[in-house]
N, C-alpha and C positions, 0 to 999 in steps of 0.2 A: 477032123479039121474044123468042124463047125463049133465044137465046144470051146477051144481056146479063144477064138474070135468073139464068141458070145460073152465069155468071161471078161475079156478086155473091154468090150463095149459096155457091159454092165458096170464094171468098176469105174470106167470113165464117166458114165452117167451119174453114178453115185457121188463121185468126187466133185463133179460140177454142181450138183445139187447141194452139197455141203458148203461150197465156197460162195454161193450166191448171196447170202445175207452179209457176209463180211467183205465181199468184193465190191459192194456198192454202199458204203457207209452213209452217203448223203441221200439215200433213197427216201428218208423221212422228211426231207426239206419241204415238201408240199404240205405237210401237216403244220398247223399253227403251233407255235411255241407256247408254253404255259404263260398265261397272262396277256397274250397277244389278242387284240380285238380289231375289228374293222367297223367303222361307224361313218354314217353319212350325216351331213348337216351343213350349216352356214358358218363361215369363219368371220370372227369380228375381233377387234382389239380395243381395249380400254385400259387406261392407266398402265400401259406396258405389258399387260397380259393378253396372250392370244387365247381365244376360246372357240369352241365348236358348239353350236347350239343345234341340238337335234330336236326335230318336231315329231310328235306322235310315237312314243310318249315324249313329252318335253323333258329333255335332260341337257345339262351343260357340262362340258368337259374343258379342262385347262389343257392347252396344247404346248408341247415343248418340241422344238425342231431338233433333229439329229442329223449328223453328216452335213451335206451341202444343201439341205432343204431350207428354203427361205419362205417362211409363212406369210410375210408381208405381201407377197405376190398373189395370195389367195383371199385377201380381205374382201368381204362382200360377195364371195362366190360360194356356190353350193359344191361341196367336195366330198370325196370318200377318203378317209384316212385309215391307215393301218399302223399299229404300233403297240408297244408294251404299255399295259395299264397298271397304274400304281396309285396309292392314296396321294391326294394333293397336299402340298405344303403351303399353298398360296394363302396369304392373309390380306390381299389387296382390298382396301376399303371400298373401292369402286366396284370390284367384283361382288362384294357382299351386298352393296346397295342395289345392284342390278338384279340379283337373283335371290336375295334374302340371306344367303350364306355363301361362303367360298365354295367353289366346285369341289366336291369330295373326291373327284377322280382326275388324274393327270394322264394324258396319253403322250408318250415319247414317240413322236411321229417318225416312222421308218419309211413310209411311202405316202404320197398324197396325189390325187388326181382330180381334175375339175370335172364336175358333172354338168353344171350350168354356170355361165358367166355372172349371173345375178341371182340373188336369193329372192324368192317370191315374197311379196308383202303379205303379212297376216292381217 
């Protein structure tokens, strides 16, 4: 009597082990998608372009809102943004004057959160 019960339990355990990867296809959602970055810095706007200025090392990113995100609410604040990174297409003359050349990277912002209501003066 013990052998059939053992065989059934063994088969059931094996079947459950085989289904686990396909039973939860969203299991990888905690891992970052290719090209996705998280960056902290200060949001500013000049000549229609939103930028994120990261200090240490000093880098500037062009920001593009996605979905219902309103970047204007974060101007002058220190924030953390997460989004897809891509080469910039901006040729804003004001952006070039401010940092020497247009920001080479654009972040399509999928999430943003305030870290501090004001950016520290340098």
